[in-house]
C-alpha positions in Angstrom: 99.8 108.9 97.8 100.3 108.5 101.6 104.1 109.2 101.5 105.4 111.8 103.9 104.6 115.3 102.5 108.1 116.4 102.9 109.4 113.5 100.8 107.1 114.8 98.1 108.5 118.3 98.4 112.0 116.9 98.3 111.1 115.0 95.2 109.7 118.1 93.6 113.2 119.7 93.9 114.5 117.1 91.5 111.4 117.3 89.3 112.2 120.7 88.0 115.6 120.4 86.4 115.0 123.3 84.0 114.2 125.6 86.8 117.6 124.8 88.5 119.6 124.6 85.3 120.9 128.1 85.7 120.7 128.0 89.5 122.5 124.8 90.7 123.1 126.2 94.2 119.4 126.7 94.7 118.7 122.9 94.5 121.3 122.3 97.2 119.8 124.9 99.4 116.3 123.5 99.0 117.5 120.0 99.8 119.4 121.1 102.8 116.5 123.1 104.1 114.0 120.3 103.8 116.4 117.9 105.4 116.7 120.3 108.4 112.9 120.5 108.6 112.5 116.8 108.6 115.1 116.4 111.3 113.4 119.2 113.3 110.1 117.5 113.1 111.5 114.2 114.3 112.1 115.6 117.7 109.4 116.3 120.4 108.0 119.7 119.6 106.3 122.2 121.8 104.1 124.8 120.0 102.8 127.9 121.8 100.2 130.1 120.1 97.2 132.3 120.8 94.2 130.3 121.9 92.3 131.5 118.8 94.6 129.5 116.4 95.3 126.5 118.5 92.8 124.3 116.6 94.2 125.6 113.3 97.6 124.3 114.3 96.2 120.9 115.3 94.4 120.6 112.0 97.3 121.7 109.8 99.8 119.6 111.7 97.8 116.4 111.4 97.2 117.2 107.7 100.8 117.7 106.7 102.8 115.7 109.2 101.8 112.0 109.3 102.0 109.7 112.3 102.7 112.2 115.1 101.0 112.0 118.4 99.5 115.4 119.1 98.7 116.5 122.7 96.3 119.4 123.1 97.4 121.2 126.4 94.9 123.4 128.2 94.3 124.6 131.8 96.7 126.2 134.2 97.0 123.4 136.7 97.1 120.3 134.7 99.8 117.6 134.5 100.9 117.2 130.9 101.3 113.5 130.0 104.7 112.3 128.6 104.9 110.4 125.3 103.4 112.8 122.8 105.5 114.1 119.9 103.8 117.4 119.5 102.4 119.6 122.4 100.0 122.4 121.5 99.6 125.0 124.1 98.4 128.7 124.4 100.4 131.4 126.0 97.9 132.4 128.7 98.2 129.2 130.9 102.0 129.3 131.6 102.8 132.0 134.1 101.6 132.4 137.7 103.3 135.6 138.9 106.7 136.0 140.3 108.7 134.8 143.3 110.9 137.4 145.0 114.2 137.0 146.9 117.0 139.2 148.2 120.4 138.5 146.8 123.8 140.3 147.1 124.9 142.4 144.2 128.2 141.0 142.9 129.7 144.5 142.4 128.4 146.5 145.3 127.7 143.8 147.8 124.4 145.4 148.6 121.2 143.4 148.8 118.8 143.7 146.0 115.4 142.3 145.1 115.3 139.7 142.3 112.1 138.5 140.7 111.9 135.0 139.1 109.0 133.8 137.0 106.7 131.3 138.7 105.2 128.8 136.3 101.8 127.2 136.6 101.6 123.4 137.1 101.0 123.1 133.4 104.1 125.2 132.7 106.2 123.1 135.0 105.0 119.9 133.3 106.0 121.2 129.9 109.3 122.3 131.3 109.9 118.7 132.5 109.4 117.3 129.1 112.6 116.7 127.2 111.5 118.6 124.1 114.2 119.4 121.5 112.2 122.0 119.6 109.9 125.0 120.4 107.7 127.1 118.1 106.2 130.4 119.0 103.4 131.6 116.8 102.6 135.3 116.8 105.8 135.8 118.8 105.3 139.5 118.8 102.9 139.0 121.6 105.9 138.5 123.8 106.3 142.3 123.7 108.2 143.3 126.8 111.1 141.4 128.3 109.8 141.9 131.8 106.3 140.6 131.1 105.2 137.3 132.6 104.5 135.8 129.2 108.0 136.6 128.0 109.6 135.4 131.1 107.7 132.1 131.0 108.7 131.5 127.3 112.3 132.3 128.1 112.2 129.6 130.8 110.6 127.1 128.5 112.9 127.9 125.6 116.1 127.5 127.6 118.2 124.5 126.4 116.0 123.9 123.3 118.1 123.0 120.3 115.6 124.5 117.8 113.7 127.7 118.6 111.4 129.0 115.8 109.6 132.3 116.3 106.9 133.1 113.8 105.4 136.5 113.2 104.6 138.9 110.3 105.1 141.9 112.6 108.1 141.5 114.9 107.9 145.1 115.8 104.3 146.4 116.1 105.3 149.8 117.5 109.0 150.2 118.3 112.2 148.2 117.7 112.7 147.7 121.4 110.0 145.1 121.1 112.5 142.8 119.4 114.6 142.5 122.6 112.2 140.0 124.2 112.0 137.8 121.1 115.8 137.8 120.7 116.1 136.8 124.4 113.7 133.8 123.8 115.8 132.7 120.8 118.9 132.9 123.0 120.5 135.4 120.7 120.2 138.7 122.6 123.5 138.3 124.4 125.6 136.2 122.0 124.7 138.2 118.8 123.6 141.7 120.1 125.7 142.1 123.2 122.8 142.1 125.7 119.7 144.2 126.2 121.6 147.5 127.0 123.7 147.3 123.9 120.8 146.3 121.7 118.8 149.3 122.8 121.7 151.7 122.5 122.4 150.6 119.0 119.0 150.0 117.5 116.4 151.9 119.6 117.7 155.4 119.9 117.1 155.7 123.6 116.6 159.2 125.0 117.5 160.3 128.5 114.4 161.4 130.3 115.6 161.8 133.9 
């Protein structure tokens, strides 16, 4: 059967009435979830992953999601063509250091140095694409909020309606590693009150000076 795989899954929800007989709300949740997934997949999607699993993503995407144009993005200085529905890219080709400028501090009025991430040509091309959705596989690799990789992903995730971060180990060593992932999701400030509040509340910081 060449029907969309998600239509098959949605049909399976109705195929198991006995399973849902005592859990009527579960069927509603499953239907709503699958509807959200289908809507999510209808938009241009940018997927970022380690280079070692990039081919796996391409294979699984083409297997389970029919009729999507998949662009395999590689190289640091390439122009990414418009028109694809799925862009597969790996983390290492996005950042190209920082630009530095002096700006006046709003409170003290003193000049301070501010660093802004500099994207590669590939990163700039991806940023220019009007993608609605972004997926980060193995998102725990964005470990530090000041790292180039994290800063590049924050820039690329900005304004995206859907941001999905996938990992089995969100904190490999310490809970402070969650700060960068929450920032990429756009939830660090609105939900956790910003980086300082997050660390005070969840990371048990110790004064060392």
